[in-house]
C-alpha positions as CSV (number, residue, x, y, z in Angstrom):
1,M,-14.5,-10.9,23.5
2,K,-12.7,-13.9,22.2
3,K,-9.0,-14.3,23.1
4,F,-6.2,-16.2,21.5
5,I,-3.0,-16.5,23.5
6,A,0.2,-18.0,22.1
7,T,4.0,-17.5,22.6
8,F,6.0,-16.8,19.5
9,L,9.7,-15.8,19.0
10,I,9.7,-12.9,16.7
11,S,13.0,-11.7,15.2
12,I,13.6,-8.1,14.6
13,L,12.2,-7.0,11.3
14,T,13.9,-4.2,9.3
15,L,12.7,-3.2,6.0
16,S,14.4,-1.1,5.1
17,T,9.0,10.9,-17.1
18,T,10.5,12.4,-19.9
19,S,8.2,14.2,-22.4
20,A,9.2,14.7,-26.1
21,L,8.3,17.9,-27.9
22,A,7.7,17.6,-31.6
23,A,9.2,20.6,-33.5
24,T,6.9,21.7,-36.3
25,S,8.4,23.8,-39.1
26,T,6.4,26.8,-40.3
27,P,6.2,26.8,-44.1
28,K,7.6,29.9,-45.8
29,P,5.3,31.9,-48.1
30,T,6.1,31.6,-51.8
31,A,5.9,34.7,-54.1
32,K,3.3,34.2,-56.9
33,T,3.4,36.1,-60.2
34,S,0.2,37.5,-61.4
35,A,-0.6,37.6,-65.2
36,K,-0.8,41.0,-66.7
37,P,-4.2,41.9,-68.2
38,S,-4.2,42.1,-72.0
39,A,-5.7,45.1,-73.8
40,E,-8.6,43.7,-75.7
41,S,-11.4,45.9,-77.1
42,S,-13.9,43.1,-77.2
43,T,-16.1,42.8,-74.2
44,K,-16.4,39.5,-72.5
45,A,-19.5,38.1,-70.9
46,T,-19.3,38.1,-67.2
47,K,-20.0,34.7,-65.6
48,K,-22.5,34.6,-62.9
49,P,-21.1,33.4,-59.6
50,S,-22.1,29.8,-58.9
51,A,-24.1,29.1,-55.8
52,Q,-21.8,27.7,-53.2
53,K,-22.9,24.7,-51.2
54,T,-23.0,25.0,-47.4
55,P,-20.5,22.5,-46.0
56,V,-22.2,19.8,-43.9
57,K,-20.7,19.6,-40.5
58,K,-20.0,16.1,-39.4
59,K,-20.8,15.1,-35.9
60,P,-17.7,14.3,-33.8
61,V,-17.2,10.6,-33.3
62,K,-17.1,9.9,-29.6
63,K,-14.3,7.5,-28.6
64,K,-15.4,4.7,-26.4
65,K,-13.4,4.6,-23.2
66,K,-11.9,1.3,-22.4
67,K,-12.9,0.1,-18.9
68,L,-10.0,-1.3,-17.0
69,P,-10.7,-4.3,-14.8
70,P,-10.9,-3.5,-11.0
71,L,-7.7,-4.0,-9.0
72,Q,-7.7,-7.3,-7.3
73,P,-6.6,-7.6,-3.7
74,V,-3.1,-9.0,-3.2
75,L,-3.3,-12.5,-1.7
76,C,-0.1,-12.6,0.4
77,Y,-1.3,-15.5,2.6
78,G,-3.2,-17.5,-0.1
79,K,-6.9,-17.6,-0.8
80,N,-7.8,-20.8,1.1
81,W,-9.7,-20.8,4.4
82,P,-8.7,-21.7,7.0
83,P,-5.3,-20.1,6.0
84,S,-2.3,-22.3,5.8
85,G,0.4,-22.0,8.5
86,F,-1.9,-20.3,11.0
87,T,-2.5,-21.5,14.6
88,Q,-6.2,-21.6,15.5
89,N,-7.9,-21.1,18.8
90,G,-11.7,-21.0,18.5
91,E,-12.6,-18.4,15.8
92,V,-9.2,-16.7,15.9
93,F,-6.1,-17.5,13.7
94,A,-2.6,-16.2,14.1
95,M,0.9,-16.7,12.8
96,I,4.3,-14.9,12.6
97,P,4.5,-13.4,9.0
98,T,7.7,-13.4,7.0
99,A,9.3,-10.2,5.8
100,A,8.2,-11.1,2.2
101,Q,4.5,-11.4,3.4
102,L,4.7,-8.1,5.2
103,Q,6.1,-6.3,2.1
104,C,3.5,-8.0,0.0
105,E,0.6,-6.9,2.2
106,S,1.9,-3.3,2.5
107,S,1.9,-3.0,-1.3
108,D,-1.7,-4.2,-1.6
109,N,-2.5,-1.8,-4.5
110,F,-1.9,1.0,-2.0
111,A,-5.2,0.3,-0.4
112,P,-6.1,2.9,2.2
113,S,-6.8,0.1,4.7
114,K,-3.1,-0.8,4.6
115,A,-1.9,2.8,5.4
116,P,-1.3,1.9,9.2
117,L,0.8,-1.1,8.2
118,R,2.9,1.1,5.8
119,D,3.4,3.8,8.4
120,D,4.4,1.2,11.1
121,L,6.9,-0.5,8.8
122,R,8.7,2.9,8.3
123,E,8.9,3.2,12.2
124,C,10.6,-0.2,12.3
125,D,13.6,1.3,10.5
126,E,14.3,3.1,13.8
127,F,12.7,0.9,16.5
128,A,12.8,-2.8,17.2
129,C,9.7,-4.5,16.0
130,G,7.8,-7.7,16.0
131,A,4.9,-8.7,13.8
132,V,1.8,-11.0,13.9
133,A,-0.8,-11.8,11.2
134,V,-4.3,-12.3,12.5
135,A,-7.7,-13.3,11.2
136,S,-11.1,-14.3,12.6
137,E,-13.9,-16.5,11.4
138,T,-16.5,-14.0,12.3
139,G,-14.6,-10.7,12.1
140,C,-13.5,-8.3,14.9
141,T,-14.3,-4.7,15.7
142,W,-10.7,-4.2,16.8
143,W,-7.6,-6.2,17.7
144,E,-5.3,-6.0,20.8
145,V,-1.8,-7.5,21.0
146,K,0.4,-7.7,24.1
147,S,4.0,-8.6,23.9
148,T,7.3,-8.5,25.8
149,F,10.6,-7.3,24.3
150,E,13.8,-9.0,25.5
151,R,17.5,-8.9,24.9
152,I,18.9,-12.3,24.2
153,D,22.3,-14.0,23.9
154,L,22.7,-14.7,20.2
155,K,24.9,-17.7,20.9
156,T,22.8,-19.5,23.4
157,G,19.3,-17.9,22.8
158,K,18.9,-17.3,26.5
159,I,17.2,-14.1,27.8
160,E,19.7,-11.6,29.2
161,E,17.3,-8.8,30.1
162,T,13.6,-7.9,29.8
163,L,13.5,-4.5,28.1
164,G,9.8,-3.7,28.4
165,T,6.2,-4.6,27.5
166,L,4.1,-3.5,24.6
167,R,0.4,-3.1,24.0
168,T,-0.7,-2.7,20.4
169,V,-4.2,-2.0,19.0
170,A,-5.3,-2.4,15.4
171,Q,-8.3,-1.7,13.2
172,R,-11.2,-4.0,12.6
173,T,-11.3,-6.9,10.2
174,K,-14.1,-8.5,8.2
175,P,-14.8,-12.2,8.6
176,K,-12.0,-14.4,7.2
177,T,-9.8,-11.4,6.4
178,I,-6.1,-11.6,7.3
179,Q,-4.4,-8.5,8.7
180,S,-0.7,-8.0,9.6
181,I,0.0,-6.0,12.8
182,M,3.4,-4.5,13.5
183,L,4.5,-4.4,17.1
184,V,6.6,-1.3,17.3
185,S,8.6,-0.9,20.5
186,G,10.3,2.2,21.9
187,I,13.7,0.5,21.7
188,K,16.3,1.9,19.3
189,H,17.9,-1.1,17.5
190,K,20.9,0.5,15.9
191,D,24.3,1.2,17.3
192,A,26.3,4.5,17.0
193,D,27.5,3.4,13.6
194,G,24.0,2.6,12.3
195,N,24.5,-1.1,12.4
196,L,21.4,-3.2,13.2
197,L,21.3,-4.9,16.7
198,K,20.1,-8.4,16.2
199,N,19.8,-9.4,19.9
200,I,16.3,-8.0,20.6
201,K,13.2,-10.1,20.2
202,A,9.5,-9.9,20.9
203,S,7.9,-12.9,22.8
204,G,4.9,-13.9,24.8
205,V,2.6,-12.5,22.1
206,E,-1.1,-12.4,23.3
207,V,-3.7,-11.7,20.6
208,S,-7.2,-10.6,21.4
209,C,-10.2,-10.3,19.0
210,H,-12.7,-7.7,20.3
211,H,-16.4,-7.4,19.5
212,D,-17.1,-4.3,21.4
213,A,-16.8,-0.6,20.4
214,A,-13.3,0.2,19.2
215,P,-11.1,2.7,21.2
216,D,-9.2,5.6,19.6
217,L,-6.8,3.9,17.2
218,T,-4.8,7.0,16.3
219,K,-2.0,5.8,18.4
220,R,-1.4,2.1,18.0
221,N,1.6,1.2,20.1
222,F,2.1,1.7,23.9
223,F,5.5,0.7,25.1
224,Q,6.4,0.5,28.8
225,S,10.2,0.1,29.4
226,R,11.5,-1.9,32.4
């Protein structure tokens, strides 16, 4: 297991057809007048019916389907390696993503692999969250992130109270693939009027890249209050 430990200050993150019917008119039948037969004594030669030709059925023309180009992955952190703005320790890279980068990655063509990120971002509307973007040179079978949530004085930036610790687990990544991980605490970060509390932060972020068998990742965040 390779481990990358760094301390970051993470601010709270809150993210908060018509069809037209064509009317067709039915044509009205028109009355036709038939000519009266004239009384003629002379007999007329009857014409032999002409042989009717069988209509040749044309083969239906198959329309060629236009192949659309495959959806390309969204590059929210750039395409260069090593990634710009990341801190490196051995094979592991980490950085604190911006809100724009998190929104970008969660909208990655609605890729199934980003479903956990989208779910956790919705949780962050109710709970105080941090975030970290991680990547590894050789890939990881699963990720583990430990962090501490604190209440701070907004004027001085000093810690007023340690609220609890959080352990977060995340899915595997391929080599040189960046993944954003949301750190979802169990701390409600809105007052009685629904206003966002801005004095809660995540710090002491410790990132671990594992190469052993992954645990159950159904539950990703384990918060322990103080």
